[in-house]
C-alpha positions as CSV (number, residue, x, y, z in Angstrom):
1,M,105.8,15.4,-7.8
2,A,109.4,16.3,-7.7
3,L,110.4,13.0,-9.2
4,I,108.2,13.5,-12.1
5,D,109.3,17.1,-12.7
6,V,113.0,16.0,-12.8
7,A,112.1,13.2,-15.2
8,L,110.2,15.6,-17.4
9,A,113.1,17.9,-17.5
10,D,115.4,15.1,-18.4
11,L,113.1,14.0,-21.2
12,Y,112.7,17.5,-22.6
13,K,116.5,17.7,-22.6
14,N,116.9,14.3,-24.3
15,V,114.2,14.7,-26.9
16,F,114.3,18.5,-27.7
17,G,117.8,19.5,-26.6
18,F,117.1,21.9,-23.7
19,T,115.2,22.0,-20.4
20,G,112.8,24.5,-18.7
21,E,115.8,26.2,-17.1
22,I,116.8,27.7,-20.4
23,Q,113.2,28.9,-20.9
24,K,113.3,30.9,-17.7
25,K,116.1,33.0,-19.1
26,L,114.1,33.6,-22.3
27,S,110.8,34.7,-20.6
28,G,109.8,38.3,-21.5
29,E,111.1,37.9,-25.0
30,A,108.7,36.8,-27.8
31,E,109.2,36.3,-31.7
32,G,111.4,33.4,-32.7
33,R,111.9,32.3,-29.1
34,T,110.6,29.1,-27.4
35,I,108.6,29.9,-24.3
36,R,107.0,27.3,-22.0
37,C,103.4,28.1,-21.4
38,P,99.9,26.7,-21.1
39,V,97.9,26.1,-24.4
40,T,94.3,25.1,-24.4
41,M,92.7,23.9,-27.8
42,S,89.2,23.2,-28.8
43,Y,87.1,22.8,-32.0
44,D,83.4,22.7,-33.1
45,G,82.2,19.2,-32.6
46,D,80.6,16.9,-35.1
47,D,79.4,13.3,-35.1
48,V,82.9,11.9,-35.1
49,F,85.1,14.1,-33.0
50,N,84.5,15.3,-29.4
51,P,84.1,19.1,-29.2
52,D,85.4,19.7,-25.7
53,S,88.5,21.9,-25.0
54,W,91.7,20.4,-23.7
55,T,94.7,22.1,-22.0
56,I,98.1,20.3,-23.3
57,P,99.5,19.0,-20.0
58,F,102.8,20.1,-18.6
59,E,103.0,23.5,-20.2
60,P,104.5,22.6,-23.7
61,I,107.2,24.6,-25.3
62,V,105.9,27.0,-28.0
63,S,107.8,28.7,-30.8
64,V,106.6,31.4,-33.1
65,H,108.2,32.6,-36.3
66,G,107.0,35.2,-38.7
67,K,108.0,36.4,-42.2
68,N,106.9,38.9,-44.8
69,V,106.0,37.8,-48.4
70,I,108.1,40.2,-50.8
71,I,107.7,40.1,-54.5
72,R,111.2,41.0,-55.8
73,N,111.6,42.1,-59.5
74,P,114.9,42.9,-61.1
75,V,115.3,45.9,-63.1
76,L,116.6,45.5,-66.7
77,K,119.9,47.1,-67.6
78,N,120.3,48.3,-64.0
79,R,124.0,49.0,-63.1
80,D,123.3,49.0,-59.4
81,I,122.9,45.8,-57.5
82,G,119.4,45.1,-56.1
83,T,115.9,44.6,-57.1
84,V,112.5,46.5,-56.8
85,K,110.4,45.2,-53.9
86,E,106.5,45.2,-54.5
87,L,103.6,43.6,-52.9
88,W,104.7,43.3,-49.4
89,S,102.3,41.2,-47.2
90,A,102.5,39.3,-44.0
91,D,102.6,35.6,-44.2
92,D,101.0,33.3,-41.5
93,W,102.7,32.9,-38.2
94,Q,104.4,29.6,-38.0
95,V,104.0,28.0,-34.7
96,E,105.6,24.9,-33.2
97,I,104.2,23.2,-30.0
98,K,106.4,20.7,-28.5
99,G,105.6,18.8,-25.2
100,I,105.6,15.4,-23.4
101,V,102.6,13.4,-22.1
102,Y,102.8,10.7,-19.5
103,V,101.0,8.5,-17.1
104,D,102.1,7.6,-13.7
105,D,101.8,3.8,-14.2
106,T,105.0,2.7,-15.9
107,T,103.2,-0.3,-17.5
108,K,100.7,1.8,-19.6
109,L,101.1,4.3,-22.5
110,P,99.6,7.7,-22.2
111,Q,96.9,6.5,-24.5
112,A,94.2,9.2,-23.8
113,D,96.6,12.0,-24.4
114,I,98.2,10.6,-27.5
115,N,94.6,10.0,-28.9
116,R,93.6,13.7,-28.0
117,L,96.9,14.9,-29.9
118,R,96.0,12.8,-32.8
119,Y,92.3,13.9,-32.9
120,F,93.2,17.5,-32.9
121,F,95.4,16.8,-36.0
122,E,92.8,14.7,-37.7
123,V,89.9,17.1,-37.4
124,R,91.3,19.1,-40.4
125,R,89.8,22.5,-39.7
126,A,90.8,25.6,-37.6
127,I,91.6,24.8,-34.0
128,K,90.7,27.5,-31.5
129,V,93.8,28.1,-29.3
130,E,94.1,30.1,-26.0
131,S,97.4,30.8,-24.8
132,P,99.0,33.9,-23.1
133,F,102.0,33.8,-25.3
134,L,100.0,33.1,-28.6
135,S,97.6,36.0,-27.9
136,L,100.7,38.4,-27.9
137,F,100.6,37.7,-31.8
138,G,96.8,37.8,-32.1
139,I,96.8,34.1,-32.6
140,N,93.4,32.6,-31.7
141,Y,93.3,29.9,-34.3
142,L,95.8,27.3,-35.7
143,A,95.9,25.1,-38.6
144,I,97.9,22.1,-37.8
145,E,100.2,21.0,-40.6
146,S,101.7,18.0,-39.0
147,V,102.3,16.0,-35.9
148,E,105.1,14.0,-34.9
149,F,105.7,11.5,-32.2
150,P,109.3,11.1,-31.8
151,P,110.9,8.1,-29.9
152,T,110.9,8.8,-26.2
153,D,112.5,7.1,-23.2
154,G,110.1,5.2,-20.9
155,Y,107.0,3.4,-21.9
156,N,104.7,5.7,-20.0
157,Y,106.2,8.9,-21.6
158,Q,105.5,10.2,-25.2
159,A,106.9,13.3,-26.8
160,F,105.1,15.3,-29.6
161,V,105.6,18.1,-32.0
162,Y,102.9,20.0,-33.6
163,K,103.8,22.2,-36.7
164,C,101.0,24.9,-37.3
165,Y,100.1,28.1,-39.1
166,S,98.0,30.9,-37.6
167,D,94.6,30.9,-38.9
168,K,91.6,33.2,-38.9
169,P,88.0,32.3,-39.8
170,F,86.8,33.9,-43.1
171,N,83.4,34.3,-44.5
172,L,83.6,33.5,-48.2
């Protein structure tokens, strides 16, 4: 197991620019920081997609970014610099989940995990998410905007990046 951990740390550094060692220094801090933590995803099933839950392996790196939506209106003939701010509201949380999946057999792709990642993207509905870090922000559902599978060293390794928005179920 130690050889796999070292290889994963090297891959994280090559693909994302940092390793888990940096994450240890950031633990305890939240917004705008990347944290390595477990993430379990699930969705209601249908005839096409499998409805079971899945924990992303090897504790992916999770980043959360928040912002407010502010309407700014200039004041005509105003001698002072500035605008009137109106209609403040909170935007969705932006969530990025980065990780690496792999299989022990160096002659095989991590096909099952790549397919799972792809299916969660293709389901095109709110994904239920369970994560100690995301729960700090009240995030229980994600809408996955994009998935990326960047080039990764090693045939049996594959990096991925999910870009998501927080979501809440609404009855319309």
